[in-house]
TORKOL-4160 file (C-alpha; in steps of 0.2 Angstrom, whole numbers, padded with zeros to 4 digits, m for minus):
113
<pt num="1" X="m0070" Y="0140" Z="0391"/>
<pt num="2" X="m0074" Y="0121" Z="0390"/>
<pt num="3" X="m0063" Y="0108" Z="0398"/>
<pt num="4" X="m0056" Y="0102" Z="0381"/>
<pt num="5" X="m0051" Y="0118" Z="0374"/>
<pt num="6" X="m0034" Y="0120" Z="0382"/>
<pt num="7" X="m0019" Y="0115" Z="0372"/>
<pt num="8" X="m0002" Y="0120" Z="0369"/>
<pt num="9" X="m0007" Y="0133" Z="0357"/>
<pt num="10" X="m0017" Y="0144" Z="0369"/>
<pt num="11" X="m0006" Y="0140" Z="0384"/>
<pt num="12" X="0008" Y="0152" Z="0381"/>
<pt num="13" X="0006" Y="0168" Z="0391"/>
<pt num="14" X="0019" Y="0168" Z="0405"/>
<pt num="15" X="0009" Y="0176" Z="0418"/>
<pt num="16" X="m0006" Y="0164" Z="0415"/>
<pt num="17" X="0006" Y="0149" Z="0416"/>
<pt num="18" X="0014" Y="0156" Z="0432"/>
<pt num="19" X="m0002" Y="0158" Z="0440"/>
<pt num="20" X="m0008" Y="0141" Z="0435"/>
<pt num="21" X="0008" Y="0132" Z="0442"/>
<pt num="22" X="0006" Y="0142" Z="0458"/>
<pt num="23" X="m0013" Y="0136" Z="0460"/>
<pt num="24" X="m0007" Y="0118" Z="0455"/>
<pt num="25" X="0005" Y="0119" Z="0470"/>
<pt num="26" X="m0007" Y="0125" Z="0481"/>
<pt num="27" X="m0019" Y="0111" Z="0476"/>
<pt num="28" X="m0005" Y="0099" Z="0478"/>
<pt num="29" X="0002" Y="0105" Z="0495"/>
<pt num="30" X="m0007" Y="0093" Z="0506"/>
<pt num="31" X="m0001" Y="0078" Z="0494"/>
<pt num="32" X="0017" Y="0083" Z="0496"/>
<pt num="33" X="0021" Y="0086" Z="0478"/>
<pt num="34" X="0024" Y="0101" Z="0468"/>
<pt num="35" X="0025" Y="0106" Z="0449"/>
<pt num="36" X="0039" Y="0115" Z="0443"/>
<pt num="37" X="0040" Y="0126" Z="0427"/>
<pt num="38" X="0057" Y="0130" Z="0418"/>
<pt num="39" X="0050" Y="0146" Z="0410"/>
<pt num="40" X="0049" Y="0139" Z="0393"/>
<pt num="41" X="0031" Y="0145" Z="0387"/>
<pt num="42" X="0033" Y="0135" Z="0371"/>
<pt num="43" X="0033" Y="0118" Z="0380"/>
<pt num="44" X="0025" Y="0123" Z="0396"/>
<pt num="45" X="0009" Y="0113" Z="0393"/>
<pt num="46" X="0017" Y="0096" Z="0390"/>
<pt num="47" X="0030" Y="0098" Z="0402"/>
<pt num="48" X="0017" Y="0101" Z="0416"/>
<pt num="49" X="0006" Y="0087" Z="0410"/>
<pt num="50" X="0020" Y="0075" Z="0410"/>
<pt num="51" X="0024" Y="0081" Z="0429"/>
<pt num="52" X="0005" Y="0078" Z="0434"/>
<pt num="53" X="0005" Y="0061" Z="0426"/>
<pt num="54" X="0020" Y="0056" Z="0437"/>
<pt num="55" X="0011" Y="0063" Z="0452"/>
<pt num="56" X="m0006" Y="0054" Z="0447"/>
<pt num="57" X="0003" Y="0037" Z="0445"/>
<pt num="58" X="0013" Y="0039" Z="0462"/>
<pt num="59" X="m0004" Y="0044" Z="0471"/>
<pt num="60" X="m0013" Y="0029" Z="0463"/>
<pt num="61" X="0000" Y="0017" Z="0467"/>
<pt num="62" X="0001" Y="0022" Z="0486"/>
<pt num="63" X="m0018" Y="0017" Z="0487"/>
<pt num="64" X="m0023" Y="0031" Z="0498"/>
<pt num="65" X="m0037" Y="0043" Z="0497"/>
<pt num="66" X="m0024" Y="0058" Z="0493"/>
<pt num="67" X="m0028" Y="0056" Z="0474"/>
<pt num="68" X="m0046" Y="0057" Z="0478"/>
<pt num="69" X="m0044" Y="0073" Z="0490"/>
<pt num="70" X="m0033" Y="0081" Z="0477"/>
<pt num="71" X="m0046" Y="0078" Z="0462"/>
<pt num="72" X="m0060" Y="0085" Z="0475"/>
<pt num="73" X="m0049" Y="0101" Z="0477"/>
<pt num="74" X="m0046" Y="0103" Z="0459"/>
<pt num="75" X="m0065" Y="0102" Z="0457"/>
<pt num="76" X="m0067" Y="0094" Z="0439"/>
<pt num="77" X="m0084" Y="0092" Z="0435"/>
<pt num="78" X="m0091" Y="0074" Z="0437"/>
<pt num="79" X="m0096" Y="0072" Z="0420"/>
<pt num="80" X="m0080" Y="0078" Z="0413"/>
<pt num="81" X="m0070" Y="0066" Z="0426"/>
<pt num="82" X="m0081" Y="0051" Z="0420"/>
<pt num="83" X="m0076" Y="0055" Z="0403"/>
<pt num="84" X="m0058" Y="0056" Z="0407"/>
<pt num="85" X="m0058" Y="0040" Z="0417"/>
<pt num="86" X="m0066" Y="0030" Z="0403"/>
<pt num="87" X="m0051" Y="0033" Z="0392"/>
<pt num="88" X="m0038" Y="0020" Z="0389"/>
<pt num="89" X="m0022" Y="0032" Z="0394"/>
<pt num="90" X="m0033" Y="0040" Z="0408"/>
<pt num="91" X="m0018" Y="0045" Z="0418"/>
<pt num="92" X="m0013" Y="0057" Z="0404"/>
<pt num="93" X="m0031" Y="0063" Z="0401"/>
<pt num="94" X="m0033" Y="0065" Z="0420"/>
<pt num="95" X="m0018" Y="0076" Z="0420"/>
<pt num="96" X="m0024" Y="0086" Z="0405"/>
<pt num="97" X="m0040" Y="0088" Z="0414"/>
<pt num="98" X="m0032" Y="0094" Z="0431"/>
<pt num="99" X="m0022" Y="0107" Z="0420"/>
<pt num="100" X="m0037" Y="0113" Z="0410"/>
<pt num="101" X="m0047" Y="0115" Z="0426"/>
<pt num="102" X="m0034" Y="0124" Z="0435"/>
<pt num="103" X="m0031" Y="0136" Z="0420"/>
<pt num="104" X="m0049" Y="0139" Z="0419"/>
<pt num="105" X="m0050" Y="0144" Z="0437"/>
<pt num="106" X="m0036" Y="0156" Z="0434"/>
<pt num="107" X="m0045" Y="0164" Z="0418"/>
<pt num="108" X="m0061" Y="0166" Z="0428"/>
<pt num="109" X="m0051" Y="0174" Z="0443"/>
<pt num="110" X="m0042" Y="0186" Z="0431"/>
<pt num="111" X="m0058" Y="0191" Z="0422"/>
<pt num="112" X="m0065" Y="0198" Z="0439"/>
<pt num="113" X="m0050" Y="0207" Z="0445"/>
């Protein structure tokens, strides 16, 4: 699965969303933030992206290295990260890339269970 394949259409399985939120929260633990999911599979993708955008904005404003450390933990490929950061609305694009990369990790993890 490539980075840009995830969308609201294929982010609808409850167990995969739950696992993705758990992983996002593990990655965010040292930043002091969490992502919440209300259980609505229809709006999960957009809801989580919006929460990640807020977190990215807050971390960027703080001027600390926490954002960089989080991005390192998420492990977005450098080529994809450069592409995301070149976009005009790069906070939304970065939030989507973080969610997509986390989802891909979950998919790989589940394929080897």
